[in-house]
N, C-alpha and C positions, 0 to 999 in steps of 0.2 A: 627190809632194814638189815644192814650189816652189823653183826654183833661180834665183838672180839672178846674171847674168854681167855684171859692171860693170868698166870700166876708168876710172882717174882720172888726170888730167893737171894740171899747172900751166899757167899762161898766159903768153905772151910779152908781150902788150900788151892794150890795151882795145878793139881794133877789133871784137871780138865783139859789143860793145854796139850796133853799127850794125844788126845783124840780130836782136837780142834782143826778146822780148816785154816787157810792162810789169813782169813779176816778181811773185812771190808770197812774202810775208813769212811766215817760219816760226819757231816756237819748239819745241824738243824737249828732253825730259829723259829720263834713263836711270834705271831702278830700281837701287838698290844691290844688289850681288850679291857673290859670293865674290871673293877677290883675283884680279887679272887673270890670273895664271899658271894658275889653275884654272877660269876662266870658260869655259863651253861656249856661251853665247849672250848677246847683248845684247838687252835688252827695253826698248823706249822708247815714249814717248807723243809724238806730233807734232800740233801745231795749226797750221793755216795760215789764210789769209784766209777760208776757207769751211768747212773740214772738220777732223775729228779722227780720228786713227788710233792703234791699238796695233800695234806692229811687233816681231817677233821675228826676229833674224838670227843665224845660227851665227857663232861667234867663231873665225875662222881666217884666216890670211893667204891671199891669192890673189884671183883675179878671179871665182871661182865660190863662192857660199855659199848655204846654205839661207836662204830668206826667206819670212816669212808676215806678211801685213798685213790688218788688220780695221778697218773703220770703227767708231767708238764715239761715244757721246753727247758733244757738245762741253763741256757743263757738267761732266760727269764727268772729261773729259780735263784741263780747266783746274784742277780741284780736285787731281787727281793730280800735275800739274806743280807746283802750289803746295806740296803737303804730302808727297809720296812720292818725288820724284826728287832725285838727286844734284845738287849745285851745282858749277859754274855751269851754267845751262841753255845749250844751243846755240842761238844766234840767227843767222839768216841770211835773205837774200833769194835765192830761186831764180829764175833766168831761163832761158827755153828758147830755143834757137837751132836751127833746122832747117838741116841741111847734107846734101844728097843725100837718101838714104833714112833717115837717122837724125836723132833729136832729141838734141842736147846739152843737159845741165842744168848751168848755171853757178851755183855757190853762192858768194855774196859774204857772208862772215861778218861779224858785228858783236859787240859786247860784248867779252869777254875774248879772242875770236878775230879781232878786227878786223884787217884787213890780209891775211887769208888768202882767196884766191880759187881755187877748184878746179873743173875741168870734168869731168863724168862722162858716159859713154855706156854705155847698156845694150845688150847684144848677145844674139842668139839662140843663138850658139855661140862657144866660146872662140877658134876660128880664123876667125871671120867677119871679112871685110875691111870697112874703112870709110875714108871720105875724112878725111884729117887737115887741118883748116883751117890757114891760115897763122898764126893767133894761138895755136895749140896748142904748148905747151912740153914739158918733161920729164914722162915717165910716172912716177907715184908709186903705182901700184896695189898694190905689195907693201910699201909703207912704212906701218906701222901708225900713225905719227904723224898721218896724214891721215884716219884713220877717225874719224867723228864721236864714237863712244864714247870714244876716246882723248883727244879735245879737252877732256873734262871734267877729267881728272886732270892733263893737260899742255897747258893752253891755248896757243895760238899766240903770244901776247904774251910767254910765258916761254921760248920757244925760243932 
């Protein structure tokens, strides 16, 4: 079983940009499913600058969740985003920042979630230690509002 251990944080300032790569623009959409209170997993399509993926992630709070990701044909992915996914799509640019032995992914959201910026770090173990850069703010790993799947029904601009 594939397990993702990920922690999410808000940012205190923009100084992370000094170390960031050029960024990768992404669009992702989620397939309609049962009402959120009964949902067992999120199923999404993601298209970035070069690739397309089908992703299935267990729908539960916490830093550890099941996650499965498979590359798919880009044309098929674009068609599914256009015709099968809930609206609004999640639009963002993902930047990578290496700090010590870890790579932080900084998501700068656009569209209906413009203004939201979240830093994520993937870990090998829930208790793994990591360096917290000075630009790192409050942890929001357990707040479902920051899950990408939740940003469809409750976009950041409406908070």
